[in-house]
C-alpha positions, 0 to 999 in steps of 0.5 A, a space after each residue: 595367663 601363662 606366657 610362653 617364649 621362644 628363646 632364639 630370635 625372640 629373647 636373644 639374638 644367637 646368630 654369631 655363636 650358631 653360625 660360628 659353630 655351624 662353620 666349625 662343624 663343616 670345617 671339621 667334617 671337611 664338608 665344603 660349601 660356598 664361603 658366602 652360604 647364609 646359615 640364618 635358616 638354622 636359627 629356629 628349627 631343631 639343629 638335626 633337621 637343619 644339618 640333615 637338609 644340608 647333608 642328606 646323610 644320617 651319619 654326617 648329620 649325627 656327627 655334625 650335631 656332635 661337633 656343633 655342640 662341642 664348640 657351642 657348649 663351651 663358647 658358642 652359647 655365649 656369643 649371644 645378646 639380649 634384644 634391646 627392650 626384652 628385659 624391660 618387657 620381662 620385668 614389667 610382666 613380672 611386676 604384673 604376676 604373669 607366669 612366664 615360661 621359656 619354650 624352645 627347641 634348643 636343649 634345655 641344658 643350653 637354654 638354662 645356662 644362657 638365661 642364667 648368664 644373661 641374668 633372665 632366669 628370675 623372670 621364668 617359672 621353668 625352662 622347657 626345651 628339647 632333650 639332647 637325644 632330639 626328643 621334644 625338639 618339635 614345637 607341637 610336641 614340646 608344647 604338648 609336654 608343657 600343657 601336660 606337665 603344667 596342667 595348663 589349658 590352651 586358652 590360658 596361654 600365649 606363645 611368643 616366637 619369631 618362626 612359623 614353628 612357634 606359631 604352628 605349634 601353638 595353633 595345633 594346641 589351640 594357644 594364641 600366637 604372637 609373632 615377632 619380626 625382629 628375629 629370623 622369621 619374616 612377617 609373611 611367614 608368621 602370617 601365613 602360619 596364622 599368628 594373632 598379632 605381630 610385633 615389630 619391636 620388643 618395646 611393643 611386646 608388652 602391650 601386645 601381650 596384654 591386649 591379647 589377655 584382655 581379648 579372652 
């Protein structure tokens, strides 16, 4: 069985870095928003799409992504932390011989640096992410790429993520999906997207994955 893990909101909590970089981009572009505006909705979806919803302007969106990445690539990606219990889960699955992958809308170049920084890379066979030009940021397209690249059958995989995009992307390919509620999607969001199972703490994840594997 292949276990496909989202990164932001699933394995790590990127809130501090992402929000700091969003505010840096808005300040640089002199785009005013209410200082109390919450930007948690930016965590999970493709960055371009989130800025586009805010600006509704292609040129501003392009500039915002560039400025965001300028800070993120040097500072923001390390303003991050691994959720308690995640490494223990990954280590247990590693001992069982599970094949594990990162599948994230985040650019792969950043995702690789993050898991290297937190010493998690040893647990994963490969990191799949988007390209810097925005291609493969859509989870459905990215999962299609993963299935084709790994010659992986949908029934041999389980997707684990915290947002509806993870669940819907998996369901679009007939892949089972486990939602996690400690990230940035709500339990209702995950249920409505069709999650096969929802975990409420990383300590539950190992057991939930193996229950799904045994149900095959």
